[in-house]
KEKE-3310 file (N, C-alpha, C; in steps of 0.2 Angstrom, whole numbers, plus 5000, padded with zeros to 4 digits):
npx = (5005:5004:5006:4997:5006:5003:4998:5010:5020:5012:5013:5027:5027:5022:5026:5028:5033:5027:5026:5021:5011:5002:4985:4974:4964:4969:4964:4958:4967:4981:4997:5007:4999:4999:5013:5017:5008:5010:5024:5023:5016:5021:5032:5030:5022:5035:5043:5054:5068:5065:5076:5086:5101:5110:5125:5140:5151:5163:5178:5177:5163:5148:5138:5122:5114:5097:5084:5071:5059:5061:5052:5047:5042:5054:5065:5062:5064:5077:5082:5079:5087:5098:5104:5106:5117:5127:5131:5137:5147:5153:5153:5147:5130:5124:5110:5106:5094:5091:5078:5068:5065:5060:5071:5083:5090:5097:5105:5112:5120:5129:5132:5143:5153:5165:5174:5175:5168:5162:5152:5133:5118:5101:5094:5080:5068:5063:5074:5085:5079:5067:5069:5079:5075:5063:5065:5071:5084:5095:5106:5115:5121:5115:5121:5135:5139:5136:5139:5132:5127:5116:5101:5087:5073:5059:5045:5028:5011:4994:4981:4965:4949:4934:4922:4911:4910:4907:4917:4923:4933:4948:4949:4935:4935:4947:4938:4927:4933:4939:4928:4921:4912:4916:4933:4937:4940:4958:4964:4978:4994:5001:5007:5020:5023:5029:5018:5009:5013:5017:5002:4999:5010:5003:4990:4993:4998:4989:4980:4971:4960:4962:4958:4968:4968:4976:4982:4987:4997:4996:4985:4974:4968:4967:4956:4947:4944:4940:4928:4920:4923:4931:4933:4942:4960:4978:4988:4999:5005:5007:5001:4986:4983:4976:4964:4960:4959:4948:4938:4935:4942:4946:4956:4961:4972:4989:5004:5017:5028:5023:5012:5007:5012:5002:4991:4986:4975:4974:4977:4991:4995:5000:4997:4983:4981:4992:5004:5020:5021:5025:5028:5036:5040:5057:5069:5087:5104:5118:5133:5147:5154:5168:5172:5183:5183:5183:5178:5165:5161:5163:5151:5140:5140:5136:5124:5118:5118:5111:5098:5097:5093:5082:5072:5070:5066:5055:5048:5047:5039:5027:5025:5022:5034:5046:5059:5072:5087:5103:5115:5130:5129:5117:5109:5113:5111:5096:5093:5097:5088:5077:5077:5077:5064:5056:5060:5056:5043:5041:5044:5035:5025:5024:5029:5034:5043:5048:5059)
npy = (4995:5010:5028:5044:5056:5070:5066:5063:5074:5082:5075:5078:5092:5093:5085:5080:5080:5068:5061:5068:5077:5093:5093:5102:5113:5114:5119:5131:5140:5151:5147:5152:5154:5139:5136:5142:5139:5125:5123:5130:5120:5109:5111:5114:5101:5090:5099:5107:5119:5131:5138:5141:5138:5142:5137:5131:5117:5123:5125:5114:5111:5104:5099:5096:5090:5092:5087:5094:5107:5119:5113:5103:5084:5076:5087:5092:5081:5079:5090:5089:5078:5084:5089:5082:5075:5085:5088:5076:5074:5086:5095:5108:5107:5112:5113:5112:5115:5109:5109:5100:5091:5078:5077:5075:5086:5091:5079:5076:5086:5082:5072:5077:5083:5086:5071:5072:5068:5080:5083:5076:5069:5068:5054:5045:5032:5037:5044:5033:5022:5025:5036:5033:5022:5028:5042:5048:5054:5056:5066:5059:5044:5032:5020:5022:5034:5036:5032:5020:5029:5027:5020:5030:5032:5025:5026:5024:5015:5014:5008:5015:5021:5030:5037:5032:5022:5006:4995:4986:4979:4973:4961:4960:4972:4966:4954:4959:4968:4957:4951:4964:4973:4984:4991:4996:5011:5018:5033:5042:5052:5054:5051:5036:5038:5032:5027:5025:5015:5005:5000:4997:4985:4978:4974:4966:4956:4952:4948:4955:4969:4987:5004:5016:5033:5047:5061:5079:5077:5075:5081:5085:5072:5067:5074:5070:5058:5058:5066:5057:5056:5048:5032:5023:5026:5029:5030:5039:5036:5047:5058:5052:5051:5060:5059:5046:5045:5054:5048:5049:5044:5026:5014:5000:4992:4988:4991:4989:4976:4974:4976:4994:5002:5012:5009:4996:4985:4986:4978:4970:4967:4956:4947:4947:4944:4942:4935:4937:4949:4966:4984:5000:5017:5024:5034:5042:5042:5046:5047:5054:5043:5041:5043:5043:5025:5028:5042:5038:5028:5036:5046:5035:5030:5042:5044:5032:5034:5046:5042:5036:5045:5052:5062:5062:5049:5049:5058:5052:5042:5043:5050:5038:5032:5022:5015:5007:4997:5006:5004:5005:4992:4986:4997:4995:4984:4984:4994:4988:4975:4980:4989:4977:4974:4985:4991:4982:4985:4997:4998:4989:4997:5007:5019:5037:5050:5062:5071)
npz = (5000:4996:5002:4997:4987:4993:5005:5012:5009:5018:5032:5033:5035:5045:5055:5072:5088:5098:5110:5120:5120:5120:5124:5112:5105:5089:5077:5080:5084:5080:5073:5082:5095:5097:5099:5109:5120:5120:5124:5135:5143:5142:5149:5162:5165:5163:5175:5173:5167:5154:5147:5134:5125:5111:5106:5102:5110:5121:5130:5138:5139:5136:5122:5119:5108:5101:5090:5090:5094:5108:5122:5118:5120:5119:5119:5132:5140:5140:5146:5159:5160:5160:5170:5182:5175:5171:5184:5189:5181:5181:5173:5164:5152:5138:5129:5114:5103:5087:5077:5063:5049:5055:5067:5057:5054:5065:5068:5056:5059:5070:5064:5058:5069:5080:5087:5100:5113:5117:5111:5109:5108:5107:5101:5093:5089:5076:5071:5069:5066:5057:5049:5040:5031:5027:5022:5006:5004:5015:5025:5036:5040:5051:5054:5052:5057:5069:5086:5100:5117:5126:5132:5137:5140:5139:5128:5132:5123:5119:5114:5113:5117:5113:5127:5121:5115:5109:5113:5125:5128:5123:5116:5112:5103:5093:5089:5083:5074:5065:5060:5055:5042:5035:5039:5056:5060:5066:5075:5072:5077:5065:5048:5047:5058:5075:5084:5072:5065:5075:5076:5065:5063:5074:5070:5059:5064:5071:5062:5058:5049:5048:5046:5046:5052:5048:5057:5059:5070:5088:5095:5087:5082:5096:5099:5091:5093:5105:5103:5095:5082:5075:5080:5088:5095:5095:5105:5117:5134:5143:5136:5137:5148:5159:5150:5152:5165:5170:5164:5152:5140:5135:5140:5129:5127:5130:5123:5125:5133:5146:5161:5164:5178:5183:5176:5182:5178:5162:5151:5141:5123:5123:5132:5130:5115:5106:5109:5115:5110:5107:5105:5108:5109:5111:5117:5116:5119:5107:5102:5090:5079:5081:5094:5107:5118:5132:5134:5130:5139:5151:5149:5147:5159:5168:5162:5166:5181:5183:5179:5191:5199:5213:5209:5195:5193:5201:5192:5180:5183:5185:5172:5166:5159:5154:5162:5153:5150:5151:5146:5132:5124:5127:5121:5108:5103:5106:5094:5086:5082:5082:5069:5061:5064:5060:5047:5037:5037:5035:5023:5015:5019:5011:5015:5016:5020:5013:5002)
capx = (5000:5005:5002:4998:5011:5000:4999:5018:5021:5007:5015:5033:5027:5019:5026:5030:5037:5020:5023:5017:5008:4996:4976:4972:4961:4972:4961:4955:4971:4986:5001:5010:4998:5000:5017:5017:5004:5015:5030:5022:5012:5027:5039:5026:5021:5039:5046:5060:5066:5066:5081:5089:5106:5113:5131:5144:5154:5169:5179:5174:5156:5144:5133:5118:5109:5089:5082:5064:5059:5061:5047:5043:5045:5062:5069:5061:5066:5085:5084:5078:5093:5104:5105:5111:5123:5131:5132:5141:5152:5156:5152:5142:5129:5122:5105:5105:5088:5091:5072:5067:5065:5061:5077:5088:5096:5103:5108:5117:5125:5128:5140:5150:5153:5171:5172:5178:5163:5160:5144:5129:5113:5094:5088:5073:5068:5063:5081:5090:5076:5062:5071:5084:5071:5056:5067:5074:5091:5098:5114:5119:5121:5116:5128:5142:5140:5135:5141:5125:5129:5113:5094:5088:5069:5053:5038:5020:5006:4989:4973:4961:4943:4930:4919:4903:4910:4905:4921:4925:4941:4953:4945:4929:4938:4948:4933:4923:4939:4940:4921:4916:4913:4919:4937:4936:4946:4960:4968:4986:4997:5006:5010:5027:5025:5030:5013:5005:5019:5015:4996:4999:5010:4997:4984:4994:4999:4982:4975:4964:4963:4960:4958:4972:4967:4983:4982:4992:4999:4990:4981:4967:4968:4963:4948:4940:4941:4934:4920:4917:4923:4936:4931:4949:4966:4984:4992:5006:5000:5007:4995:4980:4982:4970:4957:4958:4956:4940:4934:4933:4943:4945:4961:4958:4978:4996:5008:5022:5027:5023:5007:5010:5011:4999:4986:4988:4971:4974:4981:4996:4992:5006:4993:4976:4980:4998:5011:5029:5022:5028:5031:5036:5046:5062:5074:5092:5109:5122:5139:5148:5155:5174:5173:5184:5180:5184:5173:5157:5160:5162:5144:5135:5140:5135:5118:5114:5117:5105:5092:5093:5089:5075:5069:5071:5063:5048:5045:5046:5033:5020:5022:5022:5039:5048:5068:5077:5094:5104:5124:5128:5131:5111:5107:5116:5106:5089:5095:5098:5085:5072:5079:5075:5057:5052:5061:5056:5037:5039:5045:5029:5017:5027:5029:5040:5042:5053:5066)
capy = (4999:5016:5033:5050:5064:5074:5063:5063:5080:5085:5074:5081:5098:5095:5079:5082:5076:5066:5059:5074:5083:5095:5094:5110:5114:5118:5122:5138:5144:5152:5142:5157:5153:5134:5134:5144:5135:5118:5126:5131:5116:5102:5114:5112:5092:5089:5101:5109:5125:5132:5142:5137:5144:5140:5138:5126:5117:5125:5127:5109:5112:5097:5100:5090:5092:5090:5087:5095:5112:5120:5113:5096:5080:5076:5092:5093:5076:5080:5096:5084:5073:5088:5093:5078:5073:5090:5087:5070:5076:5093:5099:5113:5105:5117:5112:5115:5114:5112:5106:5099:5086:5073:5076:5074:5091:5091:5073:5077:5091:5078:5068:5081:5085:5081:5065:5071:5067:5084:5083:5072:5071:5065:5052:5040:5027:5040:5044:5028:5017:5025:5040:5028:5020:5034:5049:5046:5056:5059:5068:5056:5036:5030:5014:5023:5041:5037:5028:5023:5027:5023:5023:5034:5032:5020:5030:5017:5017:5012:5006:5017:5021:5034:5032:5029:5016:4998:4990:4985:4975:4972:4955:4963:4977:4961:4950:4965:4970:4952:4951:4969:4972:4990:4991:5001:5016:5021:5040:5043:5058:5055:5045:5033:5038:5025:5025:5022:5008:4999:4997:4991:4979:4974:4974:4961:4951:4950:4946:4960:4978:4992:5008:5021:5040:5052:5068:5083:5080:5070:5084:5085:5066:5064:5076:5066:5050:5060:5067:5051:5055:5042:5027:5021:5030:5024:5037:5038:5037:5053:5063:5050:5050:5063:5059:5041:5048:5059:5042:5050:5038:5018:5009:4993:4988:4992:4989:4987:4970:4973:4981:4999:5001:5018:5006:4988:4983:4987:4971:4969:4965:4950:4942:4944:4940:4940:4933:4940:4956:4972:4989:5005:5021:5025:5040:5039:5047:5045:5053:5054:5035:5039:5045:5037:5023:5032:5046:5037:5026:5039:5047:5031:5028:5047:5045:5027:5037:5052:5039:5033:5052:5052:5067:5059:5042:5052:5061:5045:5037:5051:5052:5031:5032:5016:5015:5002:4997:5010:5005:5005:4986:4985:5002:4994:4977:4986:4997:4980:4971:4986:4989:4969:4973:4990:4994:4980:4986:5004:4999:4987:5001:5012:5025:5040:5057:5067:5067)
capz = (5000:4996:5001:4992:4987:4998:5014:5013:5011:5024:5036:5033:5037:5053:5060:5078:5094:5098:5116:5127:5116:5125:5121:5111:5098:5084:5073:5083:5085:5076:5075:5088:5100:5099:5101:5116:5125:5122:5128:5144:5147:5142:5155:5167:5166:5167:5179:5168:5165:5148:5143:5128:5121:5104:5107:5101:5113:5120:5138:5141:5139:5131:5117:5119:5101:5101:5085:5090:5096:5113:5126:5117:5126:5118:5123:5141:5145:5138:5151:5165:5164:5160:5176:5185:5172:5172:5192:5189:5176:5181:5166:5159:5149:5134:5125:5107:5098:5080:5074:5057:5046:5059:5068:5052:5054:5072:5065:5050:5064:5076:5060:5058:5075:5082:5089:5107:5119:5119:5108:5112:5105:5108:5094:5096:5083:5070:5070:5068:5062:5054:5043:5033:5023:5024:5017:5001:5005:5022:5027:5042:5040:5058:5056:5050:5058:5078:5091:5105:5122:5133:5132:5143:5141:5135:5128:5133:5119:5121:5110:5117:5112:5117:5133:5121:5109:5111:5115:5132:5131:5118:5114:5109:5098:5090:5087:5079:5067:5061:5056:5053:5034:5035:5044:5062:5057:5071:5073:5075:5077:5058:5045:5048:5067:5078:5085:5067:5065:5080:5075:5059:5065:5078:5065:5053:5067:5073:5056:5056:5045:5052:5044:5047:5049:5051:5060:5060:5078:5092:5097:5085:5083:5101:5100:5085:5097:5110:5101:5092:5073:5074:5085:5091:5093:5097:5109:5123:5140:5146:5133:5137:5158:5160:5148:5156:5173:5168:5161:5142:5136:5139:5137:5130:5128:5131:5117:5128:5135:5153:5161:5167:5185:5183:5173:5182:5176:5158:5147:5135:5118:5122:5136:5127:5108:5102:5113:5115:5106:5111:5102:5112:5106:5115:5119:5119:5118:5104:5099:5085:5080:5082:5100:5112:5123:5138:5133:5129:5144:5155:5147:5149:5168:5169:5160:5173:5186:5182:5179:5198:5201:5213:5205:5187:5192:5202:5186:5175:5187:5185:5165:5164:5155:5157:5161:5150:5152:5147:5144:5125:5122:5127:5116:5102:5102:5103:5089:5077:5082:5080:5061:5058:5064:5058:5042:5031:5038:5032:5013:5014:5020:5005:5020:5012:5023:5012:4999)
cpx = (5004:5001:5002:5005:5009:5001:5007:5021:5016:5012:5022:5034:5026:5021:5031:5032:5029:5019:5021:5014:5002:4991:4975:4970:4963:4968:4958:4960:4977:4991:5007:5009:5000:5007:5021:5013:5008:5019:5029:5020:5017:5030:5035:5023:5029:5044:5052:5061:5067:5071:5085:5095:5109:5118:5135:5149:5162:5170:5176:5166:5153:5139:5128:5112:5103:5085:5075:5064:5059:5054:5043:5045:5054:5066:5067:5063:5075:5088:5084:5084:5098:5107:5108:5118:5127:5134:5137:5147:5156:5158:5146:5139:5125:5115:5103:5101:5090:5085:5073:5069:5065:5067:5084:5093:5099:5107:5115:5121:5129:5136:5145:5153:5163:5169:5176:5175:5160:5154:5140:5125:5107:5092:5083:5072:5066:5070:5085:5086:5070:5065:5076:5081:5063:5058:5072:5082:5090:5107:5118:5117:5120:5121:5133:5143:5141:5138:5134:5131:5124:5107:5092:5078:5064:5047:5031:5015:5002:4984:4968:4954:4937:4925:4912:4905:4908:4909:4922:4931:4942:4951:4939:4931:4939:4942:4931:4926:4939:4933:4917:4917:4916:4927:4935:4944:4949:4964:4975:4990:5001:5007:5017:5030:5028:5023:5010:5009:5016:5007:4994:5003:5008:4993:4986:4997:4994:4976:4969:4964:4960:4960:4962:4969:4971:4980:4989:4996:4994:4985:4973:4966:4963:4955:4944:4939:4937:4927:4916:4919:4926:4933:4937:4955:4971:4985:4996:5001:5001:5001:4988:4979:4977:4964:4954:4957:4949:4936:4931:4936:4947:4949:4959:4965:4984:4999:5015:5023:5024:5017:5010:5007:5004:4992:4987:4981:4970:4977:4985:4993:4996:5000:4986:4977:4987:5003:5016:5027:5023:5031:5031:5043:5052:5067:5080:5097:5115:5129:5142:5153:5164:5178:5175:5183:5179:5179:5165:5156:5158:5154:5139:5137:5135:5128:5114:5114:5110:5098:5090:5091:5083:5071:5067:5066:5055:5044:5043:5042:5026:5020:5022:5028:5043:5057:5071:5083:5099:5112:5123:5128:5120:5107:5108:5111:5099:5089:5094:5092:5075:5071:5076:5068:5053:5054:5057:5046:5036:5041:5037:5022:5018:5028:5034:5038:5044:5057:5072)
cpy = (5005:5024:5040:5054:5069:5074:5066:5069:5085:5083:5075:5086:5098:5089:5083:5078:5074:5065:5062:5077:5086:5096:5098:5108:5117:5123:5130:5143:5146:5149:5146:5153:5145:5132:5137:5140:5126:5118:5125:5125:5111:5105:5112:5104:5090:5093:5105:5115:5126:5136:5139:5142:5138:5139:5129:5124:5119:5124:5118:5106:5107:5100:5098:5094:5087:5091:5090:5102:5114:5118:5106:5090:5079:5081:5093:5086:5077:5086:5092:5080:5076:5088:5086:5075:5079:5089:5081:5071:5081:5097:5103:5109:5111:5112:5115:5113:5116:5107:5105:5094:5079:5069:5075:5080:5092:5083:5073:5082:5087:5073:5072:5085:5081:5077:5065:5070:5074:5089:5077:5073:5065:5060:5047:5036:5030:5040:5039:5023:5018:5030:5036:5025:5024:5039:5046:5047:5058:5061:5065:5048:5034:5027:5017:5029:5041:5031:5026:5024:5025:5026:5025:5034:5028:5024:5023:5020:5013:5012:5008:5018:5026:5030:5032:5025:5010:4995:4990:4982:4974:4965:4955:4968:4971:4959:4954:4967:4965:4951:4957:4970:4978:4991:4997:5004:5018:5028:5039:5048:5060:5048:5042:5035:5032:5023:5021:5015:5004:4997:4994:4984:4974:4970:4967:4953:4946:4945:4951:4966:4979:5000:5016:5030:5045:5057:5073:5083:5077:5074:5084:5078:5063:5067:5075:5061:5052:5062:5061:5050:5048:5037:5024:5026:5025:5032:5034:5038:5042:5058:5060:5050:5052:5063:5052:5041:5051:5053:5046:5046:5033:5015:5002:4989:4992:4987:4987:4978:4967:4977:4988:4999:5007:5014:4999:4984:4983:4981:4972:4965:4958:4946:4942:4940:4939:4940:4934:4946:4962:4977:4996:5010:5022:5032:5037:5043:5044:5051:5051:5046:5036:5043:5040:5033:5026:5038:5044:5032:5032:5044:5042:5031:5036:5047:5038:5031:5044:5048:5037:5039:5051:5057:5066:5053:5046:5054:5057:5043:5040:5051:5044:5031:5026:5018:5010:5002:5001:5011:5004:4997:4985:4990:4998:4988:4979:4988:4991:4976:4976:4988:4983:4970:4978:4991:4990:4982:4992:5003:4994:4990:5006:5019:5030:5047:5064:5065:5067)
cpz = (5000:4998:4998:4994:4994:5004:5015:5014:5019:5031:5038:5036:5043:5057:5065:5084:5097:5104:5118:5124:5119:5121:5118:5104:5093:5080:5074:5084:5078:5077:5083:5094:5102:5100:5109:5120:5127:5125:5133:5146:5146:5148:5161:5169:5168:5171:5177:5165:5156:5144:5139:5125:5115:5105:5104:5107:5114:5127:5141:5142:5135:5129:5117:5113:5102:5094:5084:5093:5104:5117:5122:5120:5125:5122:5131:5145:5145:5145:5157:5167:5164:5167:5180:5182:5173:5180:5193:5187:5179:5177:5165:5154:5144:5129:5119:5103:5091:5077:5065:5054:5049:5063:5065:5052:5059:5069:5062:5054:5067:5071:5059:5063:5076:5086:5098:5116:5121:5116:5107:5108:5106:5103:5098:5089:5079:5067:5068:5065:5056:5046:5037:5030:5022:5021:5010:5002:5012:5021:5032:5037:5048:5058:5056:5056:5065:5080:5098:5113:5126:5130:5136:5145:5136:5134:5127:5127:5121:5117:5114:5113:5116:5123:5129:5116:5114:5114:5122:5134:5123:5113:5110:5102:5093:5086:5081:5073:5063:5056:5054:5044:5031:5041:5050:5060:5068:5069:5076:5074:5068:5055:5047:5057:5069:5082:5078:5066:5069:5080:5070:5059:5070:5072:5060:5058:5068:5069:5056:5051:5049:5046:5049:5045:5051:5051:5059:5067:5080:5095:5094:5083:5091:5100:5096:5089:5102:5107:5097:5085:5071:5081:5090:5090:5095:5101:5114:5128:5144:5143:5136:5146:5160:5158:5152:5163:5174:5166:5152:5137:5138:5135:5136:5130:5128:5126:5120:5131:5142:5154:5164:5173:5186:5180:5176:5181:5169:5154:5144:5129:5119:5128:5134:5120:5103:5107:5112:5112:5109:5106:5109:5107:5113:5114:5119:5117:5113:5105:5093:5084:5081:5089:5105:5118:5130:5139:5134:5135:5150:5154:5149:5157:5170:5169:5166:5178:5189:5182:5186:5201:5206:5211:5197:5189:5195:5194:5182:5175:5183:5177:5163:5158:5160:5157:5162:5152:5148:5145:5137:5122:5120:5121:5108:5099:5100:5097:5083:5077:5080:5073:5059:5059:5060:5051:5036:5032:5034:5026:5011:5014:5014:5010:5017:5016:5021:5007:5002)
residu = (UNK:UNK:UNK:UNK:UNK:UNK:UNK:UNK:UNK:UNK:UNK:UNK:UNK:UNK:UNK:UNK:UNK:UNK:UNK:UNK:UNK:UNK:UNK:UNK:UNK:UNK:UNK:UNK:UNK:UNK:UNK:UNK:UNK:UNK:UNK:UNK:UNK:UNK:UNK:UNK:UNK:UNK:UNK:UNK:UNK:UNK:UNK:UNK:UNK:UNK:UNK:UNK:UNK:UNK:UNK:UNK:UNK:UNK:UNK:UNK:UNK:UNK:UNK:UNK:UNK:UNK:UNK:UNK:UNK:UNK:UNK:UNK:UNK:UNK:UNK:UNK:UNK:UNK:UNK:UNK:UNK:UNK:UNK:UNK:UNK:UNK:UNK:UNK:UNK:UNK:UNK:UNK:UNK:UNK:UNK:UNK:UNK:UNK:UNK:UNK:UNK:UNK:UNK:UNK:UNK:UNK:UNK:UNK:UNK:UNK:UNK:UNK:UNK:UNK:UNK:UNK:UNK:UNK:UNK:UNK:UNK:UNK:UNK:UNK:UNK:UNK:UNK:UNK:UNK:UNK:UNK:UNK:UNK:UNK:UNK:UNK:UNK:UNK:UNK:UNK:UNK:UNK:UNK:UNK:UNK:UNK:UNK:UNK:UNK:UNK:UNK:UNK:UNK:UNK:UNK:UNK:UNK:UNK:UNK:UNK:UNK:UNK:UNK:UNK:UNK:UNK:UNK:UNK:UNK:UNK:UNK:UNK:UNK:UNK:UNK:UNK:UNK:UNK:UNK:UNK:UNK:UNK:UNK:UNK:UNK:UNK:UNK:UNK:UNK:UNK:UNK:UNK:UNK:UNK:UNK:UNK:UNK:UNK:UNK:UNK:UNK:UNK:UNK:UNK:UNK:UNK:UNK:UNK:UNK:UNK:UNK:UNK:UNK:UNK:UNK:UNK:UNK:UNK:UNK:UNK:UNK:UNK:UNK:UNK:UNK:UNK:UNK:UNK:UNK:UNK:UNK:UNK:UNK:UNK:UNK:UNK:UNK:UNK:UNK:UNK:UNK:UNK:UNK:UNK:UNK:UNK:UNK:UNK:UNK:UNK:UNK:UNK:UNK:UNK:UNK:UNK:UNK:UNK:UNK:UNK:UNK:UNK:UNK:UNK:UNK:UNK:UNK:UNK:UNK:UNK:UNK:UNK:UNK:UNK:UNK:UNK:UNK:UNK:UNK:UNK:UNK:UNK:UNK:UNK:UNK:UNK:UNK:UNK:UNK:UNK:UNK:UNK:UNK:UNK:UNK:UNK:UNK:UNK:UNK:UNK:UNK:UNK:UNK:UNK:UNK:UNK:UNK:UNK:UNK:UNK:UNK:UNK:UNK:UNK:UNK:UNK:UNK:UNK:UNK:UNK:UNK:UNK:UNK:UNK:UNK:UNK:UNK:UNK:UNK:UNK:UNK:UNK:UNK:UNK:UNK:UNK:UNK:UNK:UNK:UNK:UNK:UNK:UNK:UNK:UNK:UNK:UNK:UNK:UNK:UNK:UNK:UNK:UNK:UNK:UNK)
# end
């Protein structure tokens, strides 16, 4: 199946860091209002400062490249971790936001950076796994240009329905999907996002056909799911949690391999329908490929220590973020395993995000 060029251009133009998008009625606002509210809301949710400095690493300072705008989830988590890492290393960390092209602009900058341990970058599934297949040309090659430091966050996805939908359990949903003459529709924040790909993989393994309705970000997708315009949605827990608490959104199943402590009664797909199935998004740190072992180990140790910081652990728990093994070897293994799973699916779906 192929997507139209118009859809591809639309997604390329509006691709956003989907994990913690604030729920806004975007169609009623101009873009400056949206940016300002997202910036404030995400900062409040994560409890971090928003001061951004565009500077190069100098005098022992570490430059942390982020491929998304200030106030997005990737930026906010980087800032949350930067404080304890800076303390451990006794070095100033400067967060350098270089948004655009699904983090490709920042990734290209990292590839050209000096491999001295003073430049790091936040990467995700998109940077390392999706972009190399979905974009026809890139100014970086993840396998040749980057060296793993550690994964530092897992983002958990849910399949959910609005409160007025008839589906009470994931079994009911999948049973209906198998027999429905018209495929059940689901909303996602965009073509080629990890959430979209997670549902497509789940549907294939479950032997059902679902209709994908791609939106320009999570906010309009969630608005339509709550209004009943589309019956189901794939959504990250952090964005969904307030709607779940209010009863406006009913979670049916979790895509990760284990249940969320915040939602102990919500099963995983692996429990109910697909043994061994798991799909999550992750965020991680990389450095230029020729960075010395000593520098990589020093950064990795500081990252692992930051993840043990009580304030970080508390905030992660509140937001439903997972803390995976953060060493370079575990990261490398996961990276390659994800390529084997997701890249063939992206090719088969015909997903393209740009030139």
